[in-house]
C-alpha positions as CSV (number, residue, x, y, z in Angstrom):
1,M,167.5,110.4,161.6
2,R,170.1,108.0,162.5
3,R,166.8,106.1,163.8
4,M,165.5,106.4,160.0
5,L,168.3,105.0,158.5
6,L,169.0,101.9,161.6
7,V,165.5,101.0,160.3
8,A,165.7,101.3,156.9
9,A,169.0,99.1,157.3
10,I,167.2,96.4,159.0
11,A,164.6,96.5,156.5
12,L,166.7,96.1,153.6
13,A,168.5,93.1,155.4
14,A,165.2,91.4,156.4
15,G,164.4,91.3,152.8
16,C,161.3,93.7,153.4
17,A,162.2,96.2,150.9
18,Q,161.9,95.2,147.4
19,M,163.7,96.1,144.2
20,K,161.7,96.9,141.5
21,P,161.2,93.5,139.3
22,D,163.1,94.2,135.8
23,L,159.9,94.9,133.1
24,D,161.1,92.6,130.6
25,D,160.5,89.2,132.5
26,Y,157.9,90.0,134.2
27,T,156.2,90.6,130.8
28,K,157.9,87.6,129.2
29,S,156.6,85.1,132.0
30,S,153.2,86.7,132.8
31,A,150.2,85.1,130.9
32,S,148.4,88.2,131.2
33,Y,150.8,89.6,128.4
34,I,150.3,87.4,126.0
35,G,148.7,87.6,123.5
36,D,146.4,91.0,122.6
37,R,145.8,92.8,125.5
38,Y,142.9,94.7,124.0
39,T,140.5,94.7,121.1
40,A,137.8,96.5,119.3
41,S,135.6,95.5,117.2
42,L,134.6,97.6,114.3
43,K,131.1,97.6,112.5
44,E,130.4,95.3,109.9
45,I,131.2,96.4,105.8
46,V,128.9,95.1,103.4
47,V,129.9,95.6,99.8
48,P,128.3,93.9,96.8
49,V,131.0,92.6,94.8
50,E,131.3,90.4,91.8
51,A,132.2,86.6,92.5
52,F,132.1,83.8,90.2
53,G,129.5,85.0,87.7
54,S,126.8,86.6,89.9
55,V,126.2,89.5,92.0
56,K,127.0,88.7,96.1
57,N,127.2,90.6,98.7
58,M,131.0,90.6,100.8
59,H,130.7,90.8,104.8
60,I,133.9,92.1,105.8
61,A,134.5,92.6,109.7
62,L,137.2,94.0,111.4
63,T,138.9,94.3,115.1
64,A,141.6,97.1,116.0
65,A,143.7,94.7,118.2
66,I,146.0,97.4,121.0
67,E,149.4,96.5,122.4
68,T,151.2,98.5,124.7
69,D,154.8,97.5,126.1
70,K,153.9,100.6,128.9
71,V,152.6,99.2,132.0
72,L,149.1,100.7,132.4
73,A,146.1,101.0,134.8
74,G,144.0,100.5,131.6
75,I,144.5,101.7,128.1
76,S,143.5,105.4,127.1
77,D,140.3,106.3,125.9
78,D,141.5,108.3,123.1
79,V,142.9,105.2,121.4
80,Y,138.6,104.0,121.6
81,Q,137.9,107.2,120.1
82,I,140.4,107.4,117.4
83,I,139.7,104.3,116.2
84,D,135.7,105.2,116.5
85,H,136.7,108.6,114.8
86,S,138.5,106.6,111.9
87,E,135.7,104.3,111.5
88,S,134.1,105.7,108.7
89,R,137.9,106.7,106.6
90,I,138.3,102.6,107.6
91,A,135.3,101.7,106.0
92,A,135.6,103.6,102.7
93,A,139.0,102.1,102.0
94,V,137.9,98.7,102.9
95,V,135.0,99.4,100.0
96,A,137.8,100.8,97.5
97,A,139.5,97.7,97.8
98,A,136.8,95.1,98.0
99,S,135.1,96.4,95.3
100,G,135.7,95.0,91.7
101,N,135.7,91.4,90.3
102,I,136.6,88.1,92.1
103,S,136.7,85.1,89.5
104,M,138.1,82.7,91.3
105,S,139.2,81.4,94.8
106,S,142.6,82.2,95.1
107,K,141.8,85.9,94.2
108,M,140.1,85.8,97.7
109,D,143.4,85.5,99.5
110,E,144.4,88.8,96.9
111,K,141.3,90.5,98.2
112,Y,141.8,89.5,101.9
113,A,145.2,91.4,102.0
114,A,144.1,94.1,100.4
115,I,141.7,95.1,102.5
116,A,143.2,94.5,105.6
117,Q,146.2,97.2,103.7
118,S,143.6,99.1,103.0
119,A,142.0,99.5,106.4
120,Q,145.5,99.7,108.3
121,K,146.9,102.5,106.3
122,A,143.0,104.7,106.6
123,F,144.0,104.2,110.3
124,D,147.4,104.7,109.8
125,A,146.8,108.2,108.9
126,N,144.4,109.1,111.9
127,F,145.6,107.7,114.7
128,S,149.7,109.1,113.9
129,K,148.6,112.8,114.6
130,W,148.4,111.9,118.3
131,K,151.0,112.7,120.5
132,N,150.8,109.5,122.2
133,A,150.8,106.9,119.3
134,R,154.2,106.1,119.6
135,D,153.1,104.2,122.9
136,Y,150.6,101.7,121.2
137,R,150.5,99.6,118.6
138,V,147.2,98.7,117.0
139,A,146.8,97.0,114.4
140,I,143.4,96.2,112.7
141,L,142.3,93.1,111.2
142,V,140.7,91.5,108.9
143,T,138.6,88.7,111.1
144,S,135.8,87.7,108.7
145,V,134.6,87.7,105.3
146,Y,132.1,85.4,103.4
147,L,129.6,86.0,100.7
148,T,126.1,86.0,100.5
149,D,123.2,86.9,98.2
150,P,121.6,90.0,98.1
151,R,118.3,89.8,99.0
152,P,115.0,91.1,96.9
153,E,112.8,93.5,98.1
154,P,110.2,92.0,100.2
155,E,106.9,92.8,98.2
156,R,104.7,95.3,99.9
157,S,101.1,94.0,100.2
158,P,98.6,96.5,99.2
159,F,96.3,95.7,102.1
């Protein structure tokens, strides 16, 4: 026992033993902790809208940005499963928010904000039920919105 204490004291004095670094200092100085830690892309949502005097298809791309303050080997698969299981409710909320008339480009900013807010609210309703939700922050981001003309049905050949 005495020998073990002596070896431990010598190792500590020689600098062989290391104290646990302050996590806050590490996360602020490590480039791997800057930006979004994990992301998950959701399926594109296409909504017909009245825009600039005609019907257009509004294409909306969403991404889930996942953050955690805990030092983890990887993100829990449960987070990805909850995102996946929430996708239909998120899409329904986005369709409701995106539907309607867009008469001028300045209203597009309001539409983007309404889409983002409704997508986040739909996700949070499911995610908050998970017991480990407080360990993660998940932001549903609108990553792309653009309008296209609806494509007419292709003519079918009688042959």
